C-alpha positions as CSV (number, residue, x, y, z in Angstrom):
1,M,-12.2,-17.9,-3.4
2,A,-9.4,-15.9,-4.9
3,R,-9.8,-12.1,-5.4
4,P,-6.4,-10.7,-6.4
5,D,-7.8,-7.2,-7.2
6,P,-8.8,-5.3,-4.0
7,H,-11.3,-3.2,-6.0
8,S,-13.1,-6.0,-7.8
9,F,-15.4,-8.9,-6.8
10,R,-13.9,-10.9,-9.6
11,D,-12.9,-14.4,-8.4
12,D,-10.2,-15.9,-10.6
13,S,-11.4,-19.4,-9.9
14,Q,-14.5,-18.5,-11.9
15,P,-14.9,-18.0,-15.7
16,A,-13.6,-14.8,-17.1
17,V,-15.4,-12.5,-19.6
18,Q,-13.9,-13.1,-23.1
19,H,-16.2,-11.0,-25.3
20,L,-18.9,-8.4,-24.6
21,S,-21.9,-7.8,-27.0
22,W,-23.4,-4.5,-25.8
23,H,-26.7,-2.9,-26.9
24,A,-27.7,0.4,-25.3
25,R,-30.2,3.2,-25.8
26,V,-29.1,6.7,-24.6
27,D,-32.0,8.5,-22.9
28,F,-31.1,12.1,-22.2
29,G,-34.5,12.7,-20.6
30,T,-34.0,10.2,-17.8
31,R,-30.1,10.4,-17.9
32,T,-29.9,6.6,-18.1
33,L,-28.8,3.9,-20.5
34,D,-31.2,1.0,-21.1
35,A,-28.9,-1.8,-22.1
36,V,-28.2,-5.5,-22.6
37,A,-24.8,-7.0,-21.9
38,G,-24.1,-10.3,-23.5
39,L,-21.0,-11.9,-22.0
40,R,-19.2,-14.8,-23.7
41,L,-17.2,-16.6,-21.0
42,R,-13.8,-18.3,-20.9
43,S,-13.4,-21.2,-18.6
44,A,-11.4,-20.6,-15.5
45,A,-7.8,-21.8,-15.6
46,A,-8.0,-22.7,-11.9
47,P,-9.4,-26.1,-10.8
48,A,-13.1,-26.1,-9.9
49,G,-13.7,-25.1,-6.3
50,P,-16.5,-24.0,-4.0
51,D,-17.1,-21.0,-6.3
52,A,-17.5,-23.1,-9.4
53,G,-21.0,-22.9,-10.9
54,R,-21.3,-19.1,-10.5
55,I,-19.7,-15.9,-11.7
56,D,-19.3,-12.7,-9.7
57,L,-19.5,-9.4,-11.6
58,D,-18.9,-5.8,-10.5
59,T,-21.8,-3.3,-10.5
60,R,-22.7,0.0,-9.0
61,D,-26.2,1.4,-8.9
62,L,-27.4,-0.8,-11.8
63,T,-31.1,-1.9,-11.9
64,I,-30.9,-5.5,-13.1
65,T,-34.1,-6.5,-15.1
66,S,-33.2,-10.1,-16.1
67,V,-30.3,-12.6,-16.4
68,T,-30.1,-15.6,-18.6
69,A,-27.4,-18.3,-18.9
70,D,-27.1,-19.9,-22.4
71,G,-30.7,-18.5,-23.1
72,S,-32.4,-19.9,-19.9
73,D,-33.3,-17.8,-16.9
74,A,-30.6,-17.8,-14.3
75,D,-30.7,-17.1,-10.5
76,F,-28.8,-14.0,-9.4
77,E,-28.4,-11.8,-6.4
78,L,-27.0,-8.3,-5.8
79,S,-25.1,-7.8,-2.6
80,P,-25.6,-4.7,-0.4
81,P,-23.4,-1.9,-1.8
82,D,-19.9,-1.4,-0.6
83,P,-19.0,2.4,-0.5
84,V,-15.9,1.8,-2.7
85,M,-16.6,-1.3,-4.7
86,G,-20.4,-1.1,-5.3
87,S,-22.5,-4.3,-5.4
88,R,-21.5,-7.8,-6.3
89,L,-23.8,-9.4,-8.9
90,R,-23.6,-13.2,-8.3
91,I,-25.0,-15.3,-11.1
92,S,-25.6,-19.1,-10.8
93,L,-24.2,-21.0,-13.8
94,P,-25.2,-24.4,-14.9
95,A,-22.2,-26.6,-15.8
96,G,-20.6,-25.7,-19.1
97,T,-22.3,-22.3,-19.4
98,A,-20.8,-20.4,-22.3
99,S,-22.7,-17.1,-22.2
100,V,-24.7,-14.9,-20.0
101,Q,-27.1,-12.1,-20.9
102,I,-28.0,-9.3,-18.6
103,R,-30.7,-6.7,-19.1
104,Y,-30.3,-3.6,-17.0
105,R,-30.6,0.2,-16.6
106,T,-28.0,2.6,-15.3
107,S,-28.6,5.2,-12.6
108,P,-28.8,8.9,-13.4
109,S,-26.0,9.2,-10.8
110,S,-23.7,6.7,-12.5
111,T,-20.2,7.6,-11.6
112,A,-19.0,6.6,-15.1
113,L,-21.4,8.9,-17.0
114,Q,-21.4,12.6,-17.3
115,W,-24.7,13.9,-18.6
116,C,-24.0,17.5,-19.7
117,T,-26.8,20.0,-20.1
118,P,-26.7,22.2,-23.2
119,E,-25.3,25.0,-21.0
120,Q,-22.4,22.8,-20.0
121,T,-21.2,22.2,-23.6
122,A,-19.1,24.4,-25.9
123,D,-22.0,25.1,-28.3
124,G,-24.7,25.5,-25.7
125,T,-27.4,24.0,-27.9
126,H,-27.7,20.3,-27.2
127,P,-27.0,17.9,-24.3
128,F,-23.9,15.7,-24.3
129,L,-22.9,12.4,-22.8
130,Y,-19.5,11.0,-22.2
131,S,-18.1,8.2,-20.0
132,Q,-15.0,7.9,-17.8
133,C,-14.5,4.4,-16.7
134,Q,-11.0,4.7,-15.2
135,T,-10.4,4.0,-12.4
136,I,-13.3,1.6,-11.3
137,H,-16.3,3.2,-12.9
138,A,-17.1,0.8,-15.7
139,R,-19.3,-1.1,-13.2
140,S,-21.7,1.8,-13.1
141,M,-22.1,1.6,-16.9
142,L,-22.3,-2.2,-17.4
143,P,-22.1,-5.4,-15.2
144,I,-18.5,-6.6,-15.8
145,Q,-15.4,-7.9,-14.2
146,D,-14.1,-4.4,-13.6
147,T,-10.5,-5.1,-13.1
148,P,-7.5,-4.5,-15.3
149,A,-6.6,-8.2,-14.9
150,V,-9.5,-9.2,-17.2
151,R,-9.3,-8.3,-20.9
152,F,-12.2,-8.8,-23.4
153,S,-13.1,-7.8,-27.0
154,Y,-16.5,-6.2,-27.7
155,D,-19.1,-5.3,-30.2
156,A,-21.7,-2.7,-29.6
157,T,-24.8,-1.0,-31.0
158,V,-25.8,2.4,-29.5
159,Q,-29.1,4.2,-30.1
160,V,-29.1,8.0,-29.8
161,P,-31.6,10.8,-30.7
162,A,-31.8,11.9,-34.3
163,G,-29.1,14.3,-35.2
164,F,-26.7,13.0,-32.6
165,T,-23.5,11.0,-33.2
166,A,-22.2,8.1,-31.0
167,L,-18.6,7.2,-30.7
168,M,-16.8,4.4,-28.8
169,S,-13.3,3.1,-28.1
170,A,-13.7,0.8,-31.1
171,S,-13.8,0.8,-34.8
172,R,-17.0,2.3,-36.3
173,A,-18.9,-0.4,-38.2
174,G,-21.7,1.7,-39.7
175,S,-25.1,2.9,-38.6
176,D,-28.8,2.2,-39.4
177,E,-32.2,2.5,-37.8
178,S,-30.9,0.2,-34.9
179,G,-28.1,2.7,-34.0
180,F,-24.4,3.2,-34.4
181,R,-22.4,0.0,-34.5
182,F,-18.9,-0.7,-33.2
183,A,-16.3,-3.5,-33.0
184,Q,-13.2,-3.7,-30.8
185,Q,-11.4,-6.9,-31.9
186,Q,-8.5,-6.6,-29.5
187,S,-8.9,-7.4,-25.9
188,I,-9.1,-4.5,-23.5
189,P,-9.7,-4.1,-19.7
190,A,-13.0,-2.6,-18.7
191,Y,-11.6,0.8,-17.8
192,L,-10.9,1.4,-21.5
193,F,-14.6,0.9,-22.5
194,A,-15.7,4.3,-23.6
195,L,-18.8,6.0,-25.0
196,A,-19.6,9.6,-26.1
197,A,-22.8,11.0,-27.7
198,G,-23.6,14.5,-28.8
199,R,-23.9,16.9,-31.7
200,L,-20.4,16.1,-33.1
201,E,-18.6,16.7,-36.3
202,G,-15.4,15.1,-37.5
203,R,-12.5,16.2,-39.6
204,E,-9.6,14.1,-41.0
205,I,-6.2,15.4,-39.7
206,G,-4.0,12.5,-40.6
207,P,-4.0,9.2,-42.5
208,R,-5.3,7.4,-39.4
209,S,-6.8,10.2,-37.4
210,T,-10.1,12.1,-37.3
211,V,-10.7,14.8,-34.7
212,W,-14.2,15.0,-33.3
213,A,-15.7,18.0,-31.5
214,E,-18.7,20.1,-31.2
215,P,-19.1,22.3,-34.4
216,S,-17.9,25.5,-32.7
217,Q,-14.6,23.9,-31.6
218,L,-13.9,21.7,-34.7
219,A,-11.7,24.1,-36.6
220,S,-9.5,25.1,-33.6
221,A,-9.2,21.5,-32.5
222,A,-8.2,20.4,-36.0
223,W,-5.4,23.0,-36.0
224,E,-4.3,22.4,-32.5
225,F,-3.9,18.6,-33.0
226,A,-2.8,18.6,-36.6
227,E,0.6,17.1,-35.7
228,V,-0.9,13.8,-34.5
229,E,0.5,11.7,-37.3
230,Q,4.0,13.0,-36.7
231,M,3.6,12.1,-33.0
232,L,2.4,8.7,-33.9
233,V,5.2,8.0,-36.3
234,T,7.7,9.2,-33.7
235,A,6.1,7.0,-31.0
236,E,6.4,4.0,-33.4
237,Q,10.1,4.7,-33.7
238,V,10.4,4.5,-29.9
239,L,8.0,1.7,-29.1
240,G,7.3,-0.3,-32.2
241,P,4.3,-0.6,-34.5
242,Y,1.0,1.0,-33.5
243,A,-1.5,-1.8,-32.8
244,W,-4.9,-0.1,-32.7
245,S,-5.5,0.9,-36.4
246,R,-7.0,4.3,-35.8
247,A,-5.9,7.1,-33.5
248,D,-9.0,9.3,-33.5
249,L,-9.4,12.2,-31.1
250,L,-12.5,13.6,-29.3
251,V,-12.6,17.0,-27.6
252,L,-15.0,16.9,-24.7
253,P,-16.9,19.6,-22.8
254,P,-15.2,21.6,-20.1
255,S,-16.3,19.3,-17.2
256,Y,-14.0,16.5,-18.4
257,P,-11.9,15.8,-15.3
258,Y,-8.6,14.8,-16.9
259,G,-6.2,16.0,-19.5
260,G,-6.9,13.0,-21.7
261,M,-7.9,9.4,-21.6
262,E,-6.2,6.8,-23.8
263,N,-9.3,4.9,-24.9
264,P,-8.2,2.7,-27.8
265,G,-8.8,4.2,-31.2
266,L,-10.6,7.2,-29.6
267,I,-8.5,9.4,-27.3
268,F,-10.5,11.7,-25.1
269,L,-9.1,15.2,-24.6
270,T,-9.9,18.2,-22.5
271,P,-10.7,21.5,-24.3
272,T,-8.2,23.2,-22.0
273,L,-5.5,22.0,-24.4
274,I,-6.8,24.2,-27.2
275,T,-4.6,27.3,-26.6
276,G,-4.0,28.4,-30.2
277,D,-0.2,27.8,-30.0
278,R,0.1,24.0,-29.6
279,S,2.0,24.6,-26.3
280,L,0.0,21.9,-24.5
281,V,-0.3,19.2,-27.1
282,T,2.2,17.0,-25.4
283,V,-0.8,15.6,-23.4
284,L,-1.6,14.0,-26.8
285,A,1.9,12.5,-26.9
286,H,1.2,11.0,-23.4
287,E,-2.1,9.5,-24.5
288,L,-0.6,8.1,-27.7
289,A,2.2,6.5,-25.6
290,H,-0.5,4.8,-23.5
291,A,-1.5,2.8,-26.7
292,W,1.6,0.7,-25.9
293,T,2.2,1.2,-22.1
294,G,-1.2,0.7,-20.5
295,N,-3.4,-0.5,-23.4
296,L,-1.1,-3.3,-24.7
297,V,0.6,-4.0,-21.4
298,T,-1.7,-3.2,-18.5
299,C,-1.3,-3.1,-14.7
300,A,-3.0,-6.0,-13.0
301,S,-4.7,-3.8,-10.5
302,L,-4.6,-0.2,-9.3
303,D,-2.1,-1.3,-6.6
304,H,0.4,-1.4,-9.6
305,F,-0.8,1.8,-11.4
306,W,2.7,3.0,-11.9
307,V,3.1,0.1,-14.4
308,N,0.8,2.1,-16.7
309,E,1.8,5.7,-15.8
310,G,5.5,5.5,-15.1
311,F,6.2,3.7,-18.4
312,T,3.9,6.1,-20.3
313,M,5.6,9.2,-18.8
314,F,9.0,7.8,-19.8
315,A,7.7,7.0,-23.3
316,E,6.1,10.4,-23.7
317,R,9.4,12.2,-22.9
318,E,11.3,10.0,-25.3
319,I,8.8,11.0,-28.0
320,T,8.8,14.7,-27.2
321,A,12.7,14.7,-27.0
322,R,12.6,13.7,-30.7
323,L,10.0,16.2,-31.6
324,I,10.9,19.4,-29.7
325,G,14.4,18.6,-28.4
326,R,15.9,17.2,-25.2
327,D,16.4,20.5,-23.4
328,L,12.8,21.5,-23.6
329,T,11.7,18.0,-22.6
330,E,14.0,18.2,-19.6
331,L,12.4,21.5,-18.7
332,R,9.0,19.7,-18.7
333,A,10.4,16.9,-16.6
334,A,11.5,19.5,-14.1
335,V,7.9,20.9,-13.9
336,G,6.7,17.3,-13.4
337,R,9.2,16.7,-10.6
338,A,8.0,19.9,-8.9
339,D,4.4,18.6,-9.2
340,L,5.6,15.3,-7.6
341,E,7.4,17.1,-4.8
342,A,4.2,19.1,-4.1
343,D,2.2,15.9,-3.8
344,L,4.9,14.3,-1.6
345,R,4.5,17.2,0.8
346,Y,0.7,16.9,0.6
347,L,1.0,13.2,1.4
348,A,3.4,13.7,4.3
349,N,0.9,12.2,6.7
350,R,0.1,9.3,4.4
351,P,3.6,8.1,3.4
352,E,2.3,4.7,2.3
353,L,0.7,6.5,-0.6
354,T,4.1,7.6,-1.8
355,R,5.2,4.1,-2.7
356,L,5.0,2.8,-6.2
357,R,3.7,-0.5,-4.9
358,L,0.5,0.4,-3.2
359,D,-2.0,-1.4,-1.0
360,L,-5.3,0.3,-1.7
361,R,-7.6,-2.2,0.1
362,G,-10.7,-0.2,1.3
363,I,-9.4,3.0,-0.3
364,D,-11.2,4.8,-3.2
365,P,-8.4,4.8,-5.9
366,D,-9.7,8.2,-7.2
367,V,-9.1,9.8,-3.9
368,A,-5.6,8.2,-3.6
369,S,-4.5,9.4,-7.1
370,S,-1.4,11.7,-7.3
371,H,1.7,12.4,-9.3
372,V,3.5,9.4,-7.7
373,A,2.6,6.8,-10.3
374,L,3.5,9.1,-13.1
375,E,6.5,11.1,-11.9
376,K,8.1,8.7,-9.4
377,G,7.4,5.9,-11.9
378,Y,9.2,7.9,-14.5
379,L,12.2,8.6,-12.3
380,F,12.4,4.9,-11.5
381,L,12.7,4.0,-15.1
382,R,15.0,6.9,-15.9
383,A,17.3,5.7,-13.1
384,I,17.4,2.3,-14.7
385,A,18.1,3.9,-18.1
386,E,20.9,6.0,-16.7
387,G,22.4,3.0,-15.1
388,V,22.5,0.8,-18.2
389,G,22.5,3.4,-21.0
390,S,19.6,4.8,-23.1
391,E,19.9,2.5,-26.1
392,R,20.1,-0.6,-24.0
393,F,17.0,0.5,-22.0
394,L,15.0,1.3,-25.1
395,E,15.8,-2.2,-26.4
396,F,14.6,-3.5,-23.0
397,L,11.4,-1.5,-23.3
398,R,10.5,-2.8,-26.7
399,G,11.2,-6.3,-25.5
400,Y,9.0,-5.8,-22.5
401,L,6.1,-4.6,-24.7
402,A,6.5,-7.6,-27.0
403,D,6.9,-10.2,-24.2
404,F,3.9,-8.9,-22.2
405,R,1.7,-7.9,-25.1
406,L,-2.1,-8.0,-24.3
407,R,-1.4,-9.1,-20.8
408,S,-1.9,-7.6,-17.3
409,V,1.1,-7.6,-15.0
410,T,2.0,-6.7,-11.5
411,G,4.8,-4.4,-10.5
412,E,6.6,-7.4,-9.0
413,E,6.5,-9.1,-12.4
414,V,8.0,-6.0,-14.1
415,V,10.8,-5.8,-11.5
416,A,11.6,-9.5,-11.8
417,Y,11.8,-9.1,-15.6
418,A,14.0,-6.1,-15.2
419,C,16.2,-7.8,-12.6
420,E,16.8,-10.7,-15.0
421,L,17.7,-8.5,-18.0
422,L,19.2,-5.5,-16.3
423,P,20.6,-6.8,-13.0
424,G,22.0,-4.3,-10.5
425,A,20.9,-1.2,-12.5
426,V,19.2,0.3,-9.4
427,D,18.0,-0.8,-5.9
428,Y,14.8,-2.2,-7.3
429,D,13.2,-2.9,-3.9
430,E,13.9,0.6,-2.7
431,W,12.2,2.1,-5.7
432,L,9.2,-0.3,-5.6
433,Y,8.5,-0.3,-1.8
434,G,10.2,2.7,-0.4
435,T,8.4,5.9,0.5
436,G,9.2,9.3,-1.0
437,L,12.1,9.5,-3.4
438,P,15.4,7.6,-3.0
439,A,18.3,9.9,-2.2
440,D,20.0,9.1,-5.4
441,S,17.0,9.7,-7.7
442,P,18.0,11.1,-11.1
443,A,18.7,14.8,-11.3
444,V,16.7,16.7,-14.0
445,T,19.0,19.1,-15.8
446,S,18.6,21.4,-18.8
447,P,20.3,24.7,-19.9
448,L,16.8,26.2,-20.1
449,L,16.1,25.1,-16.5
450,D,19.5,26.4,-15.3
451,A,18.7,29.8,-16.8
452,V,15.3,29.8,-15.1
453,R,16.8,28.8,-11.7
454,E,19.4,31.6,-11.9
455,I,16.5,34.1,-11.6
456,G,15.5,32.6,-8.3
457,Q,12.9,34.6,-6.3
458,A,13.1,37.6,-8.5
459,V,11.2,39.1,-11.5
460,P,12.6,37.9,-14.8
461,D,14.2,40.4,-17.1
462,A,11.6,41.7,-19.6
463,G,13.9,41.1,-22.6
464,A,14.6,37.5,-21.7
465,A,11.0,36.8,-20.6
466,A,9.6,38.1,-24.0
467,A,11.4,35.1,-25.7
468,W,10.2,32.5,-23.1
469,S,8.1,29.6,-24.2
470,A,5.1,28.5,-22.2
471,D,7.3,25.8,-20.7
472,E,9.9,28.2,-19.4
473,W,7.1,30.2,-17.7
474,Q,5.8,27.0,-16.1
475,A,9.3,26.1,-15.0
476,Y,9.9,29.5,-13.5
477,L,6.6,29.5,-11.6
478,A,7.2,25.9,-10.4
479,E,10.5,27.1,-8.9
480,L,8.9,29.9,-6.9
481,R,8.6,28.9,-3.2
482,S,5.8,30.2,-1.0
483,P,5.5,32.6,0.6
484,V,6.6,34.9,-2.2
485,P,6.7,38.6,-1.1
486,A,3.7,40.6,-2.0
487,H,5.7,43.2,-3.8
488,L,7.2,40.6,-6.1
489,L,3.8,39.0,-6.9
490,A,2.4,42.4,-7.6
491,E,5.2,43.3,-10.0
492,L,5.0,40.0,-11.8
493,D,1.3,40.3,-12.2
494,D,1.5,43.9,-13.3
495,R,4.3,43.4,-15.8
496,Y,3.3,40.0,-17.3
497,R,-0.4,39.8,-16.7
498,L,-0.1,36.2,-15.4
499,G,-3.5,36.3,-13.7
500,T,-5.1,36.5,-17.1
501,S,-2.9,34.1,-19.0
502,A,-4.6,32.3,-21.8
503,N,-2.5,29.2,-21.1
504,P,-4.2,27.3,-18.3
505,E,-1.0,25.6,-17.1
506,I,0.7,29.0,-16.6
507,L,-2.5,30.3,-14.9
508,R,-2.8,27.2,-12.6
509,L,0.8,27.5,-11.4
510,W,0.6,31.3,-11.0
511,L,-2.7,31.1,-9.0
512,T,-1.4,28.3,-6.8
513,V,1.8,30.2,-5.7
514,A,-0.1,33.5,-5.4
515,L,-2.8,32.0,-3.2
516,S,-0.3,30.1,-1.1
517,S,1.5,33.4,-0.6
518,G,-1.6,35.3,0.5
519,Y,-2.0,37.5,-2.6
520,P,-5.6,38.6,-2.6
521,A,-5.7,39.7,-6.2
522,A,-5.4,36.0,-7.2
523,V,-8.7,35.0,-5.5
524,P,-11.2,36.3,-8.2
525,A,-9.2,34.7,-11.0
526,T,-9.1,31.4,-9.1
527,V,-12.9,31.5,-8.6
528,E,-13.3,32.2,-12.3
529,L,-11.1,29.3,-13.4
530,I,-12.6,26.7,-11.1
531,E,-16.1,27.7,-12.3
532,R,-15.0,27.4,-15.9
533,V,-13.1,24.1,-16.0
534,G,-13.5,20.6,-14.5
535,R,-10.0,19.3,-14.9
536,L,-8.7,17.8,-11.7
537,K,-5.1,18.9,-12.4
538,Y,-6.3,22.5,-11.9
539,L,-9.1,21.9,-9.3
540,K,-7.0,20.0,-6.8
541,P,-4.2,22.6,-6.2
542,L,-6.5,25.6,-6.4
543,Y,-9.1,24.2,-4.0
544,D,-6.3,23.1,-1.7
545,A,-4.8,26.6,-1.7
546,L,-8.1,28.2,-1.1
547,A,-8.9,25.8,1.8
548,A,-5.5,26.2,3.4
549,S,-6.0,29.9,4.2
550,P,-8.4,31.0,6.9
551,A,-9.3,34.0,4.7
552,T,-10.6,31.8,1.8
553,S,-11.4,28.4,3.4
554,A,-15.2,29.3,3.5
555,L,-15.0,30.5,-0.1
556,A,-13.5,27.1,-1.1
557,R,-16.5,25.2,0.3
558,E,-18.9,27.8,-1.2
559,C,-17.4,27.5,-4.7
560,F,-17.5,23.8,-4.5
561,E,-21.2,23.6,-3.5
562,R,-22.1,26.1,-6.2
563,N,-20.2,24.1,-8.9
564,R,-20.3,20.5,-7.9
565,G,-23.2,19.8,-10.2
566,R,-21.1,21.0,-13.1
567,Y,-18.2,18.8,-12.2
568,H,-17.8,15.2,-13.3
569,P,-18.8,12.7,-10.4
570,I,-15.1,11.7,-10.1
571,A,-14.0,15.3,-9.7
572,A,-16.7,16.0,-7.2
573,T,-15.7,13.0,-5.1
574,V,-12.0,13.9,-5.1
575,I,-12.6,17.6,-4.2
576,E,-15.1,16.7,-1.5
577,A,-12.6,14.4,0.1
578,R,-9.8,17.0,0.0
579,L,-12.0,19.8,1.4
580,S,-13.2,17.4,4.2
581,A,-9.6,16.6,5.0
582,A,-8.7,20.3,5.1
583,D,-11.7,20.9,7.5
584,A,-10.6,18.1,9.8
585,P,-9.0,19.2,13.1
């Protein structure tokens, strides 16, 4: 038995899923999917062994109704649930079995599915369903080999109530009385399988992009993301031709736990990006970059997550440098490094989680998530680029994407590839296996950053601050070190109204530093924000700051208990774990 992914029951001596045919009925009344998963199998490359004649699939809280192999009833068993991995579905396969069909129903508590009530949506009139399969939640939506190491194509038919629209991470292939039909011809890992259903409208915003949103948000979303084609063309200049045909966008309800999700052909986006000034649309550049670094070349397991996120962060900043300039991009990189350093401080007692090469056996990967994969991974690649020169590294990057196209790779494979083509550029082992940051990690410099740093722990001049971009405000707030004197916080808040900023990134940074400095006026604004949004980037630091102070620790738990039903299951799990850790003696 060979299980290379610590978060999957998949045995690589068994057949692998090659294609999925999925048929599902969305039932908002019971908050379940009634579904059939037809799996076409690819024979195992490994020699037949003791596990030949069966296939192990990942599930979580699925009710299995029936299983057939090549049309005949097949024996199957579900293992007792593991708290992290769920239950193994083991199916007996006659020799030469080419396909398996599984009838099942999801649980109302599926960790992949967020069933929003009308009150939890933008319009407030109809329920809404969306999925989030990353990290290991596809198994609560369908029985599958839920590991990035297995890639499969799929077709799907989805039935929804009259007047609702279904969307998936696949090309739309029409609709009729049987439902909405979809086809994804390229192979993807299970975490990129995505579904949304609600009262949605779409508007073309580019030659290969439609933005979808609830009707009340459509116009503002179309304006905010109107530059998607320019971003896409710029990404192609950096990374090569776009491989997924469409680059459609979907704006989700406020409970969505992430900034975005790179589902092929249908990028999910948080509504917190809609600020009216396009100051936060670089999240879209990040998700577009994932179309290459993550979707085309994928980490083999979450132990190697930096392979997805570090390359994507590097690609994002190459894209934005061409769109908005290198100085402003460097300023954003500085804010990213500040976020990383905050996480390194948070993980001081868990230094093993600050390595790029992780060992997450027995650990819920959602709980272990941090800025390490993104920002330390970015700095690793930036260090290589600075060692060999930008043009040579970009040539290496495009070659990497071509050589590993539609494959899943480990961090060790990436490093071996880099060592062969770019030998001696950095201490590869130190970056891959070392904790924290290497002493010689790249410095992030920018004239804009220098100007912000000159202010230090002081109130910025009103004339200069009036011309600041949102990024400069973020950099300034990221540079403040707690505890900041109360009089300085009060003057900042009074002069610049930071506690009521319409930009949630500015508001998040302001509230975090204010709470950490014991500034009581920040508490009501914090409560209002964590009750309004479900994005983990905001929830984690704000709940941490509330929980860290004896004056507000009880309030942190009270707010969480009041709002956990509004949060996505992933967000609820993460915040529960962090509050429990804060409560521990």
